N, C-alpha and C positions, 0 to 999 in steps of 0.2 A: 259516521252516517254519510253515505254517498249522496252527491248531488243528482238531481234527476237526469241531467245530461251525461252522466258518467255510468249509466246502467250497464250492467254486464250483459253480454249476448247470451242467448239461450245455449243450453249445454250442447246440443247437436250442432248449432252453427259454429260454436268454438271449436268443436272436434273437427268439423269440416275445414275450418280455417287452419288448424294444425295439420291436418292431412294435406291440405293444399300447399302448405309451406314445405312439407317433406317432399311432396311431388315436385314442387318448383326446384328444390334443392337437388333432387335426383336428375331433373332435366338440365339443371345447370352443369352438372358433371358430365352429362352425356353430350351437351352442346359444346362444351369447352374442355376437351380432353387435355391431358398432359402433353406438352410438345414432344414429338417423336425425335429420337437422336439423329442428328445430321451425319451424313457420310463423311468419314475422315478423308482428308486430302492425301493423295499418294505423295510420298516423299522418297528422295533418293535413298538407295540402300547404302551408299557410301557418302561420306562427308563431302568429298571432292568429286565433281562430275568428271567423267573420263575425258582425257585430253583430246581435243579435236585432231582427227588425222590429217586434216587439210593444213595444219600449222606445223612448222618445223619443231622438233623437240628441243628442250633447253640445251642439251648437250651439243646438239648440232649448231644451234645459234652461237654458243660459246666457242665453237671451233671454226667459225667464220673469220676471215682475215679482218684485222684491225680492232680486235676486242681486247688486246693486251699491249701494254707498253714494252719498250725494248727491255727494261730491267725485268719485268714480269716474265717475259719470254725467256730470258737467260735463266731466271730462277726455276721456271717450270721445266726447261730442257735439262737442267742439272738434277732436277728431281725426277727425271725419266717420266715425264708426263706425256703420253702419246698424243693427247689432244693439242699440245703445243707444237709438236712436230708436224701434225696435219695442218695446223693453222699456218705455220711459216711455209710449209710446202706449197699451199695454194696462194699465198700472198706474194704476187710477183714484185711488190715493192719492197720485199724484206731481203732482197739479195745484198743490198748495202749493209744492212744490219748484220747479216751473217759474216760478211767480210770484216765488219768491225769486231765481232766476237773472236774471229781468228786473230786479228791484229792485237786485241787486248790480251789474249792468251799468250801470244808470242812475246809481248812486252813483259808480262808477269813471269814468263819462263826465263827470260834474260835476266831480269832482276833476281830471281831466285838462284840462278846459276852464277850470278856475278860475273857476267861474260862481256868483255869487250867495250864497255862504256857505251856512248851514244852510237858510234858507228856499228858496233856489234849488235846493238839493239835494233837498229834499222835494217841490217842485213838479216837478222833473225825474222823480222816481220816480213820481208820480201820473200824469204825462203818458205815461211809458213803459208803465205798466200799462194805461192806457186805449188806447194805440196797439196794445198786444199784443192786447187783447180784440177790438178792431176789426179788426186784420189777420187774426186767426184767423177771424172772422166773414166777412170778404170772401173769403178763400181757401176757406172752406167752401162758399160759395154758388157760386163759379166751379168749383172742382175737384170737388166732390161732385154738385152739381145740374146743371152744364153739361157737364162733361167725364167724367162716369161714375165718379167715385171712390167709395170705400166707407167713408170716415172720418166720424166724428161731430165736432161742434164741440169737445167736450172732448178728444178725441184729437189734433186739430190744435192746441189750446191747449198741451197738454203737449209735443208735438213741436216746435213753433215757439218755445216758451219756452226749451227747452234748446238750440235752434239759435243762441241769442244768446250762448252761453257764451264764445266768443272775445272778446266785448266787454269782458271784465274787463281786457283789455290797453289799453283806452282810457285807463287811468290813466297810461300812458307818454306820452300826448300832451302832458303837462305839461313834457316836455323841450324846450328851445328848439330851433328850427330843424328839428326832425324831427316836430313834433306833427302836421303836415298828412299826412306820409307814414304815420304810425302809424294815423291815422284812415282813410286810403285803404286800406291793407292789411287792417286789421281789418274794415272795411266789406265789402270783397270776400269776405273769409273768411266772415263771417256770411251773405253771400248764397249762398255755396256750401252752407253747412250748412242754410240754409233750404230750398234746392231738394231736398237729400237728405231732410230732414224731411217735405217735402210728398210726395215719392215714396213714402216708407215709410208714412206715415200714410194717404194716399189709395190706396195700392196701385195706382199707375199707373206708366207708363213715365217715363223721365227726360225725354223730350220734352214730355209732358203736364205734368210738374211744372214745367219751365221756363216753359211757356205759362201755367200757373196763377199763377206768380210775376209774370210780366210784366203779365198782365191785372189781377192784384190790385194791383200797384204803380200802374198807370194809374188804377184805381178809386180808390185811396187819394189820389193826387195831385189827382184831380178833386174828391173830396170835400173835401180840405183847402182847395182854391181856392175852393169854394163857401162853406165856413164862414168863410174870411177875408173874402170879399165881403160876406156877411151881417153879420159883425162890424163891418166898416167901415160898412156902411149903417146899422147900429143906432147906432154911435158918432156918425155925422154927422146923425142924425135930429133934428128939433126936439123939444124936451122936452114939447110939448103933445100 
């Protein structure tokens, strides 16, 4: 039995109350709709953004002077890495390093040939340095003046000096029965390095670099023959 204060509302009022609730519910959905999808942020099509054109490329940075040690340069030159030859070409402080490569190769060659002891080794170093200077001068005249290259004598000195880096293996020529093979392989190796060095220093094609090497070799052989003939003539001349 209900208490007097808990009397049920009339049927119509209750229905209107229910209708009011449904109307309120519909109003709630209209007043507070579901949140609209937010626009997606634009992302890069690639994971890495394009490299800024105002900054030098990584390969250009690595080719700048001073980025490799002396040993790394020798190894890179022996591996026929064009970037190393470009680096030493533009590094004006690397001339002494190039001379050091020539001297080391001359010492290794003297040890491999078991020639002359300390005196023969010293004379071999002097002859190698003179030949290096002369070879750079001849290739400069041919490649730069005749074939349109853009190198200076100093740039050719540095590039051709490091091109002799494989010559440290001449020391293995001391091994019996294979010494001649070592000298043949290393000589061809140095020839390939020299052609790449000429190409990078002169800024010419590979064909012009090969032509420069061939013409330079012929000029060196001719000059050597003339000097030998002059030496023989002086030695056979009368003392008066």
